[in-house]
C-alpha positions as CSV (number, residue, x, y, z in Angstrom):
1,X,98.2,-35.3,75.8
2,X,99.3,-34.4,72.2
3,X,97.2,-37.9,70.9
4,X,94.1,-36.4,72.8
5,X,94.2,-33.1,71.0
6,X,94.6,-34.3,68.4
7,X,91.5,-36.9,68.6
8,X,89.8,-34.0,69.7
9,X,90.3,-32.1,66.7
10,X,89.5,-34.7,64.6
11,X,86.3,-35.3,66.1
12,X,85.3,-31.6,66.0
13,X,86.2,-31.7,62.3
14,X,84.2,-34.4,61.5
15,X,81.1,-33.3,63.5
16,X,81.0,-29.8,61.7
17,X,81.8,-31.3,58.0
18,X,79.1,-33.6,58.9
19,X,76.6,-30.7,60.2
20,X,77.3,-29.0,56.9
21,X,76.6,-32.0,54.7
22,X,73.4,-32.5,56.4
23,X,72.3,-28.7,55.8
24,X,73.4,-29.0,52.4
25,X,71.5,-32.2,51.9
26,X,68.3,-30.8,53.3
27,X,68.5,-27.8,51.0
28,X,68.7,-29.8,48.3
29,X,65.7,-31.7,49.0
30,X,63.7,-28.5,49.9
31,X,64.5,-27.0,46.7
32,X,63.3,-30.0,44.6
33,X,60.4,-30.2,46.6
34,X,59.7,-26.5,45.5
35,X,60.5,-27.0,41.9
36,X,58.4,-30.1,41.9
37,X,55.3,-28.1,43.2
38,X,56.0,-25.2,40.8
39,X,56.1,-27.7,37.7
40,X,52.9,-29.4,38.8
41,X,51.1,-26.2,39.1
42,X,52.4,-24.9,35.5
43,X,51.1,-28.1,34.0
44,X,47.4,-27.5,35.9
45,X,47.6,-24.1,34.7
46,X,48.4,-25.1,31.0
47,X,45.8,-28.0,30.9
48,X,42.9,-25.9,32.4
49,X,41.0,-23.9,29.7
50,X,40.9,-19.8,30.4
51,X,37.7,-18.3,31.3
52,X,36.7,-14.8,31.3
53,X,36.1,-14.0,34.9
54,X,32.4,-12.6,35.9
55,X,32.0,-9.0,36.2
56,X,35.3,-8.2,34.8
57,X,37.4,-10.1,36.8
58,X,36.0,-9.4,40.4
59,X,34.6,-12.7,41.8
60,X,32.3,-11.3,44.3
61,X,30.3,-9.5,41.7
62,X,27.3,-11.0,39.8
63,X,28.0,-13.1,36.4
64,X,27.7,-10.9,33.2
65,X,25.7,-12.3,30.3
66,X,27.5,-13.6,27.4
67,X,26.7,-10.3,25.3
68,X,27.2,-7.5,28.1
69,X,30.6,-6.5,26.8
70,X,29.7,-6.7,22.9
71,X,26.9,-4.2,22.7
72,X,26.4,-1.4,25.9
73,X,22.6,-0.1,26.3
74,X,21.6,-1.5,23.1
75,X,18.9,-4.0,22.0
76,X,21.2,-6.8,22.1
77,X,20.5,-6.9,25.9
78,X,21.9,-6.5,29.3
79,X,20.4,-9.4,30.8
80,X,21.7,-12.9,31.0
81,X,18.1,-14.1,30.9
82,X,14.5,-13.2,31.1
83,X,11.2,-12.4,29.6
84,X,10.5,-9.8,26.8
85,X,7.0,-8.1,25.7
86,X,7.0,-6.1,22.6
87,X,4.0,-3.6,21.0
88,X,3.9,-1.9,17.7
89,X,1.8,0.4,16.0
90,X,1.4,0.1,12.4
91,X,0.5,2.4,9.7
92,X,0.0,0.0,6.5
93,X,-1.5,0.7,3.1
94,X,-2.9,-2.8,1.8
95,X,-3.4,-3.4,-1.9
96,X,-4.5,-6.0,-3.8
97,X,-3.9,-6.3,-7.7
98,X,-6.6,-6.3,-10.6
99,X,-9.6,-4.6,-8.5
100,X,-10.4,-2.3,-11.4
101,X,-13.9,-1.9,-11.7
102,X,-14.3,0.4,-14.4
103,X,-12.8,3.1,-17.3
104,X,-13.5,6.6,-17.2
105,X,-13.7,8.7,-20.2
106,X,-12.2,12.1,-20.6
107,X,-15.3,13.3,-22.0
108,X,-19.1,12.4,-22.4
109,X,-19.9,9.6,-24.7
110,X,-22.5,11.4,-27.1
111,X,-23.2,8.3,-29.2
112,X,-23.6,5.4,-27.0
113,X,-24.9,3.0,-30.3
114,X,-21.9,4.2,-32.0
115,X,-19.2,3.3,-29.3
116,X,-16.4,3.2,-29.4
117,X,-16.3,4.3,-32.9
118,X,-17.9,8.1,-32.6
119,X,-14.4,9.4,-31.4
120,X,-11.0,9.1,-30.0
121,X,-11.4,8.3,-26.5
122,X,-9.2,9.0,-23.2
123,X,-9.6,6.4,-20.6
124,X,-8.5,6.4,-16.9
125,X,-8.6,3.3,-15.1
126,X,-10.8,3.6,-11.9
127,X,-9.9,0.9,-8.8
128,X,-10.3,1.4,-5.1
129,X,-8.6,4.4,-3.4
130,X,-5.9,2.4,-1.4
131,X,-5.1,4.6,2.0
132,X,-3.1,3.7,4.9
133,X,-5.2,2.4,8.1
134,X,-3.9,2.0,11.4
135,X,-3.1,-1.7,13.0
136,X,-0.9,-3.3,15.4
137,X,1.4,-6.1,16.7
138,X,2.0,-7.8,19.8
139,X,4.5,-10.2,20.8
140,X,5.8,-12.0,24.4
141,X,9.0,-14.3,24.7
142,X,11.6,-15.5,26.8
143,X,15.4,-15.2,26.6
144,X,17.4,-18.6,27.5
145,X,20.2,-16.4,28.2
146,X,23.9,-17.8,28.0
147,X,22.8,-20.0,25.3
148,X,21.7,-17.3,23.1
149,X,18.5,-19.1,22.2
150,X,14.8,-17.2,22.4
151,X,11.5,-18.3,21.7
152,X,8.4,-15.3,20.8
153,X,5.0,-15.5,19.7
154,X,3.5,-12.8,17.7
155,X,0.3,-11.5,16.6
156,X,-0.2,-8.6,13.7
157,X,-3.8,-7.3,12.8
158,X,-5.1,-4.7,10.1
159,X,-8.3,-3.9,9.2
160,X,-8.5,-1.9,5.5
161,X,-11.6,-0.9,3.5
162,X,-10.6,1.4,0.8
163,X,-13.2,2.3,-2.0
164,X,-13.7,4.8,-4.7
165,X,-16.8,6.3,-6.7
166,X,-17.7,8.2,-10.3
167,X,-20.3,10.4,-10.0
168,X,-20.2,12.6,-13.3
169,X,-23.8,12.7,-14.1
170,X,-23.2,11.6,-17.7
171,X,-22.2,8.4,-19.0
172,X,-18.7,8.2,-19.0
173,X,-18.0,5.2,-17.0
174,X,-17.1,2.0,-18.8
175,X,-18.1,-1.0,-16.7
176,X,-15.4,-3.9,-16.9
177,X,-17.2,-7.2,-17.8
178,X,-15.0,-8.9,-15.4
179,X,-16.5,-7.1,-12.2
180,X,-20.2,-7.5,-13.7
181,X,-21.6,-8.9,-16.7
182,X,-24.0,-6.3,-18.6
183,X,-26.7,-9.1,-19.6
184,X,-29.1,-7.0,-22.1
185,X,-32.5,-7.8,-22.7
186,X,-31.7,-10.5,-24.9
187,X,-29.8,-12.3,-22.2
188,X,-27.1,-12.6,-24.4
189,X,-23.4,-12.3,-22.6
190,X,-20.8,-9.8,-23.8
191,X,-22.7,-6.6,-24.0
192,X,-21.1,-3.0,-23.1
193,X,-22.4,-1.0,-20.2
194,X,-22.1,2.7,-20.0
195,X,-22.8,4.3,-16.2
196,X,-22.7,8.0,-14.9
197,X,-22.3,6.5,-11.5
198,X,-20.3,3.6,-10.0
199,X,-18.8,3.1,-6.7
200,X,-16.7,0.3,-5.5
201,X,-15.4,-1.0,-1.9
202,X,-12.9,-3.7,-0.9
203,X,-12.5,-4.8,2.7
204,X,-10.1,-6.9,4.1
205,X,-9.4,-8.5,7.7
206,X,-5.8,-9.4,8.2
207,X,-4.4,-11.8,11.1
208,X,-1.3,-13.5,11.2
209,X,0.2,-15.6,14.3
210,X,4.1,-16.3,14.3
211,X,6.0,-18.6,16.5
212,X,9.7,-18.1,16.5
213,X,13.0,-19.8,17.7
214,X,16.1,-17.6,16.9
215,X,19.6,-17.8,18.0
216,X,21.7,-14.5,18.8
217,X,25.3,-14.5,17.1
218,X,27.7,-11.5,17.7
219,X,30.2,-11.1,15.0
220,X,31.8,-8.1,16.9
221,X,31.0,-5.1,19.5
222,X,29.4,-3.4,16.4
223,X,27.4,-6.2,14.5
224,X,24.7,-9.2,15.4
225,X,22.6,-11.3,13.8
226,X,19.5,-13.4,15.1
227,X,18.6,-16.2,12.5
228,X,15.5,-17.8,13.4
229,X,12.7,-20.2,12.2
230,X,9.4,-21.4,13.0
231,X,5.4,-21.7,12.0
232,X,3.5,-19.0,10.5
233,X,-0.1,-19.1,10.4
234,X,-2.4,-16.6,8.5
235,X,-6.4,-15.4,8.2
236,X,-7.1,-13.2,5.5
237,X,-10.7,-12.5,4.8
238,X,-11.7,-10.2,2.1
239,X,-15.0,-8.7,0.5
240,X,-15.6,-6.8,-2.4
241,X,-18.7,-4.7,-3.5
242,X,-19.3,-2.9,-6.9
243,X,-22.3,-1.0,-7.8
244,X,-23.5,0.8,-11.0
245,X,-26.5,3.0,-11.0
246,X,-28.6,3.3,-14.0
247,X,-26.1,1.7,-16.6
248,X,-26.8,2.2,-20.3
249,X,-26.6,-1.6,-21.5
250,X,-25.9,-1.9,-25.3
251,X,-25.9,-4.7,-27.2
252,X,-26.7,-4.7,-31.1
253,X,-27.9,-1.0,-30.9
254,X,-30.6,-1.3,-28.7
255,X,-30.4,0.3,-25.3
256,X,-31.7,-1.1,-21.5
257,X,-31.1,0.8,-18.3
258,X,-30.8,-1.4,-15.3
259,X,-28.6,-1.2,-11.9
260,X,-25.9,-3.8,-11.8
261,X,-24.4,-4.9,-8.7
262,X,-21.4,-7.3,-7.6
263,X,-20.3,-8.8,-4.2
264,X,-17.4,-10.8,-4.0
265,X,-16.1,-13.0,-0.9
266,X,-12.6,-14.8,0.0
267,X,-11.9,-16.3,3.1
268,X,-8.4,-18.0,3.2
269,X,-6.1,-19.7,6.0
270,X,-2.8,-21.3,5.8
271,X,-0.2,-22.6,7.8
272,X,3.4,-23.3,6.8
273,X,7.2,-23.0,8.2
274,X,9.0,-19.5,8.4
275,X,12.5,-18.8,8.1
276,X,14.4,-15.3,8.6
277,X,17.3,-13.3,9.9
278,X,17.5,-9.8,12.3
279,X,20.4,-7.9,12.1
280,X,21.7,-5.1,14.2
281,X,24.3,-2.5,13.5
282,X,25.0,-0.7,16.8
283,X,26.3,2.9,15.9
284,X,26.6,4.1,19.6
285,X,24.7,6.0,22.3
286,X,22.1,3.3,22.6
287,X,21.3,3.8,18.6
288,X,21.3,0.8,16.3
289,X,20.4,0.3,12.7
290,X,18.2,-3.1,12.2
291,X,17.1,-5.0,9.3
292,X,14.8,-7.9,9.1
293,X,14.1,-10.5,6.0
294,X,12.2,-13.4,6.3
295,X,9.9,-15.8,4.0
296,X,7.4,-18.4,4.3
297,X,5.0,-20.8,2.4
298,X,1.6,-21.5,3.7
299,X,-0.8,-24.1,2.6
300,X,-4.2,-23.5,3.2
301,X,-7.8,-23.5,2.1
302,X,-10.0,-21.0,0.0
303,X,-13.9,-20.4,0.3
304,X,-14.7,-18.2,-2.6
305,X,-17.9,-16.8,-3.9
306,X,-19.1,-13.9,-6.3
307,X,-22.8,-13.0,-6.8
308,X,-24.1,-10.5,-9.4
309,X,-27.9,-8.8,-9.2
310,X,-29.1,-7.2,-12.1
311,X,-32.1,-4.9,-11.3
312,X,-34.1,-3.6,-14.4
313,X,-34.9,0.2,-14.4
314,X,-37.4,1.7,-13.2
315,X,-39.6,-1.0,-12.1
316,X,-36.7,-2.4,-9.8
317,X,-37.3,-6.0,-10.5
318,X,-34.7,-8.4,-10.2
319,X,-34.4,-10.1,-13.4
320,X,-30.7,-11.8,-13.5
321,X,-29.2,-13.2,-10.6
322,X,-25.8,-15.0,-11.0
323,X,-24.2,-16.7,-8.1
324,X,-20.7,-18.6,-8.4
325,X,-19.1,-20.2,-5.9
326,X,-15.8,-22.2,-5.0
327,X,-15.1,-23.7,-1.5
328,X,-12.5,-25.6,0.1
329,X,-9.9,-25.7,-2.4
330,X,-6.4,-25.7,-1.0
331,X,-3.2,-23.9,-2.5
332,X,0.2,-23.4,-1.4
333,X,1.0,-19.5,-0.9
334,X,4.3,-17.8,-0.6
335,X,5.1,-14.8,1.6
336,X,7.9,-12.6,2.0
337,X,8.8,-9.9,4.6
338,X,11.1,-6.9,4.8
339,X,12.0,-4.2,7.1
340,X,14.4,-1.8,7.9
341,X,14.7,1.3,11.0
342,X,16.5,2.6,13.6
343,X,16.2,1.7,17.4
344,X,17.2,3.2,20.7
345,X,17.7,1.3,23.9
346,X,18.7,1.6,27.3
347,X,19.4,-0.9,30.3
348,X,18.1,0.0,33.9
349,X,20.1,-1.1,37.0
350,X,21.3,-4.3,34.8
351,X,18.0,-5.9,35.2
352,X,15.5,-4.2,32.7
353,X,15.9,-3.0,28.8
354,X,13.4,-0.6,27.5
355,X,13.6,0.1,23.5
356,X,12.1,2.1,21.1
357,X,12.2,1.6,17.4
358,X,10.6,3.6,14.0
359,X,10.7,1.9,10.9
360,X,9.4,0.9,7.4
361,X,8.3,-2.7,6.7
362,X,6.7,-4.5,3.5
363,X,5.0,-7.6,3.2
364,X,4.2,-9.6,-0.1
365,X,1.6,-12.2,-0.5
366,X,1.4,-13.8,-3.6
367,X,-1.7,-15.0,-5.4
368,X,-4.5,-13.7,-3.0
369,X,-7.1,-12.8,-5.1
370,X,-9.3,-15.9,-5.8
371,X,-12.9,-14.4,-6.3
372,X,-14.4,-15.9,-9.4
373,X,-15.4,-12.7,-11.0
374,X,-17.9,-13.7,-14.4
375,X,-15.8,-14.2,-17.2
376,X,-12.6,-14.8,-15.1
377,X,-12.7,-17.6,-13.3
378,X,-8.9,-18.0,-12.6
379,X,-8.1,-14.5,-11.5
380,X,-4.8,-13.7,-10.2
381,X,-3.9,-10.7,-7.9
382,X,-0.8,-10.2,-5.1
383,X,-1.5,-8.8,-1.9
384,X,1.1,-6.2,-0.9
385,X,1.4,-4.5,3.0
386,X,3.9,-1.3,3.5
387,X,4.0,1.5,5.7
388,X,5.1,2.3,9.4
389,X,6.1,0.5,12.1
390,X,6.6,2.2,15.7
391,X,7.2,0.0,18.6
392,X,8.3,-0.4,22.2
393,X,10.3,-3.2,23.8
394,X,10.9,-4.2,27.6
395,X,12.9,-7.0,29.0
396,X,12.7,-8.0,32.3
């Protein structure tokens, strides 16, 4: 009996010890599997690049465009991608250098035959009265969204026709020989002409097409830039008319009364690359300060001519008719554009953007005066535009 009891006790001890060992082994195996899974998960997390969750971490919401959290309710946009249309009213003044048509004396020239030695003279240069005129800009484009690229096609148009006149009733306007050649009875060049009535008119039609490709780059929540490049093409058509009524032509002590008329025409078309940069500084409540700087080099064709008619007075017969023409000559012309203003914009339902802006713009076109005025076959005159821009933009 004692032997049986001892064997039973030994068997039970071995059984419970074995069960404990098995349980311990199983526990170690489970713990090992858990640590292996955790380590594998951590390795996966470390090897996977972090990405912002759409809609502020809500996986069920629509994706937010990359610039949505940069500038809220601003012209930088709240749409991931889409179309954009723009329209602007411009109120610009166009100025062309070297369009003077006469010198106005402060007093009547009493002794034309002794001019200018008769007395002291104070002259005022007379030119067209350059005024502000209305025009417009229209543009359409597409924003490609997360890549931040966009394309735009823009059209600018302006028509201006400034004029000026002198009607003093006495001979106190000296004609400029670069506009007309006051040929006297002897038909020699170089005479001086005085007139009591003179008028001038300059007319310009300005058309520009721009094709741009730009890229939005955001430095911070407050500041962004948009470098762009593309092609610019321009059509600049100009006419110049000058008339002097009953001009007194002086030459060698002789006087000759006649009407003098001059008419010039210049047509230019050019195309070339353009480069520029837009910038926005967001100041809050939907307002931004914007700036623009761009330039272009256009290679194009000039067609120019200038005609002069001398009408003998009072018989009204054309005594002299001079014509100068220079067609199809090609030149490289540069231009620069600058603008500064304020814009307000607002996003509607995260699907539409409406923006309004007002600013000041200047464009400078080098060497656009090519009309062959008599005695001045290589004229130089730069063309300037400056004035107000008021526009609206709609993205959808």
